[in-house]
N, C-alpha and C positions, 0 to 999 in steps of 0.2 A: 504493499500500499503506500503511495506516494505521500511526501509531507513538504510543507514549506519551512525553510530555515532562514532565520534572521541572525545576521552577525555584525558586531560591532569591530571597526577597525581604525587603526591608526597609521599614518604613513608619513614619510619624508618625501615630499614630492620634488625634490630637487632634480632628480635624473629622469623625471616622467614627463609626458607630454600630456599631462591633465589626467582625468578618470577616464574619460570615453575611449573606446578601442579607435586606433586610427591605422591606416595601412603604413606598415614599415616604420612605425614609431613606437617607443615602449610607453605603455600607459598601465595605470594601476588596473584597470578594468581587465585587461588582457592578462596580467599576472594573477589575478584573483581566480578568473575564470579557468585558467592552465591548471591551477592547484585543485580546484573543485572537480575537474575532470579526471585529475590523478587519482583523488580520493574516493570518487563515486563511481568512475567509469562512465559516466554521462557528460554529454556536452550540453551545459546548461548556461544560458543568460545569467549574469548576475547584475541586479538592478539596485542602483544606488538612490540615497536620498536626493543627491544634487551631484551636478559635475563640476569638480573642481576644475580650475585652469592649469596650464603648464606652469610647474614650479610652485603650486600652492599645495599647503601641507593639510593634514586632518588630524586630529585627535579624537574624534567622535563621529566619524562617518557610519552611516547605518545602510546595510545591504540587505537583500533577500536573494535567494533562489530556490528553486523546486528540486526535488529528487523523486525519481519513479520508485526506486527501492531504497527503503530506509535501512541501510546497513550500518551505519554509525549512530550511537546515541546522539541525540541533538545537541547536549552540552559539550560533547567531545568533538564536534567539528573544528573549534578552535585549535585544538592540539594537532588533530589530523591534518588540518590546512597548512598550518604554520611549517610543518616538515617540509612542504614544497614552495614555500613562500620566500621571497628575497628578504634580506634581513631588514631592509627599510621599509617593509610593510609587515604589519602584525595583526593577527585577528585577536581580539582581546575578550570577546565573549561570543558564544552562540547559545540558540535556543530555538525551539519549534514555536511556530505562530499559528494562527488560524489561516485557510486559505484565501480570506479576504483581506488580510495584512498586505499592504504595498508600501515598500521603503520610501517611495516618493510621494505617492498620492495620499497615503495615511499621515504624512507628517505635518503637524500643525505649526510648528516653529522651527527655525534654524538659527544657530547662534554660530557668529563668526568673530575671531579677534585677530587683531593686527597688532605687531609688536614694533615699537619704535626705540631706537637707541641714540641718546646725544653722542655725537663725535663721528668724525669721519672714518676711524679705524675700530672694526669690531673684533673682539676676541675670536680667533679662528673657530673655537668649539661652538660659538652662538652665532656667527656671522651668516650662516645659511638660513636662519631662522628670524632674523631682524632686519629692518630697515635703519640703517646707521645714516646719520645725517648731522652735520656741525650746527644747523640752525632749526633744532626741533622746539617748537613752541611749548609752553608750559601745559600740563594736564588742564589747568584752570581755564586757560584760554582756549583750548580746543573744545574744551566741554561747552562752551557756549554755542559753538557752531553745531555740535553734535545734537543739543537740545532742539533745533529747528526741524530735525528729522523725524521727531516723534508723531505717530499718527498715521493717517492715510494720505497719501500723495502720488501724484504722477512723477516717476523719477526718469522721465525721457532725458533730461539733462545729463544725468549719470548713467545712461544706457552706452554700450559699444555698438560701433556700427557691425551690422549683420547680426544683431540679437534677433532671433526668431519669435520671441515672446509677442503674442497677440495684444495683450495689455501691458502697460508699463506702471500700473497702478500696485502699489505694494503697501502693507501696513508694517509700520516699525514700532514694536513694543518697548524697546529699550535701546538706548544709545548713550554711551558716556565713555569718558577716558579715566584711567586710574594709574598711580603709580605701582609697579610691582617688580621687584629685584633689579633695580637700576634701570628698568625700562618704563616708557609710558605705553599703555595697552588701550587700545580702541575697541571696546566692545559692542556689538550691534546684535539685536535680536529681531527677526521679523518672520512674515508667514512666509516669504519667498524672497529671491533676490535675482535682479537681472545679470547677465553676462558681464562681468568685470565691474560690477556696480560698487562693491564694497572699496575695491582699489581706486575707483574714480572718486568716491567721496573722500577717501583718506588724503589722495593727492589734492584735492581742491581744498580741504581744510587746513592742510599744511602750507600751501601757498597763501592762504587768507591770514593765517597765523603770522607768517613771515612778513606780511605787508601791514600787519596789525588793522586789518579790516574789521567792521564792527560784525556782529553776528546777525544784524539785518542783512548784510551782503549775502551771507549763505542762504538766508530764507528767499532773496529775490531771485538768486540763480536756480534754486529749486523750482521756484514757482513760474520761472521764463520757460521751461520746457525746451532748452535750447543748448544743445550738446557743446556748441562751440564756446559756450561760456564756462564750461567745466575746466579745472585744473588739469596737470599732466597726471596721468594714471600712475599710482604708486606701484613699486616693484612686487612681483608676486611672493617673493622669499618671506615677506613678514606676515603672510596671511594663513591663518589657520580655520579650517571649519571645526568648530569647537565641541558642538552640541547639537542633536535634533531631537526634538521632543514631540511624543505621540500621546502623552497623556494630558487631557483637558485641563485638569487641575493643576498642571504646573508648565503652562506655556512659556514662561520666561523666567 
């Protein structure tokens, strides 16, 4: 009898061209699907909560896949899959879920975090996971821009060319900056995100902070729905898909 398996995974996206499988390019999806085939003997698609871009990392990506023959206990798939997984991709947990569970469509919120480090030179042990710059504004300054993002808005200004989304309206539950272990972290929680939206928001807020622009400027750019008004897109290395929530009682 078949079953649906949910997995929680973390990965260092540095050497991958994003989540989604691409011809002749290393991707996280390709690596995970190859491991599933080795463990189950079945060629099954692995569906993620969202497609992270090239170089973007994850600490809380959620996926599901189906198996026709349940030959491995659901909670043991994490151990079995990790045997065939590259060291920069790890399955943290696995369990059986109802057949109507869908990693993408059942998700209520996604949380991303972006890590900033003051200074042009980053420690080589963290340099792959932060954006270091000599002119990083304070968390207090950046927080004023982030506050304007709360609620439901049309994020066309911060969408990338080629984004296939039919609607660019998204709801943001939380958006703030806070200090953490010498870094400044941008935390944003929303029902969904456009392609490169978080990196575009991050780059624009950094530009405004360096220009000492008022918070009203961020609001005006958001409401203009004009992509040409956004700042430079921040590098992918500082961005993490941090958590995906499926419980209505804990959306953010």
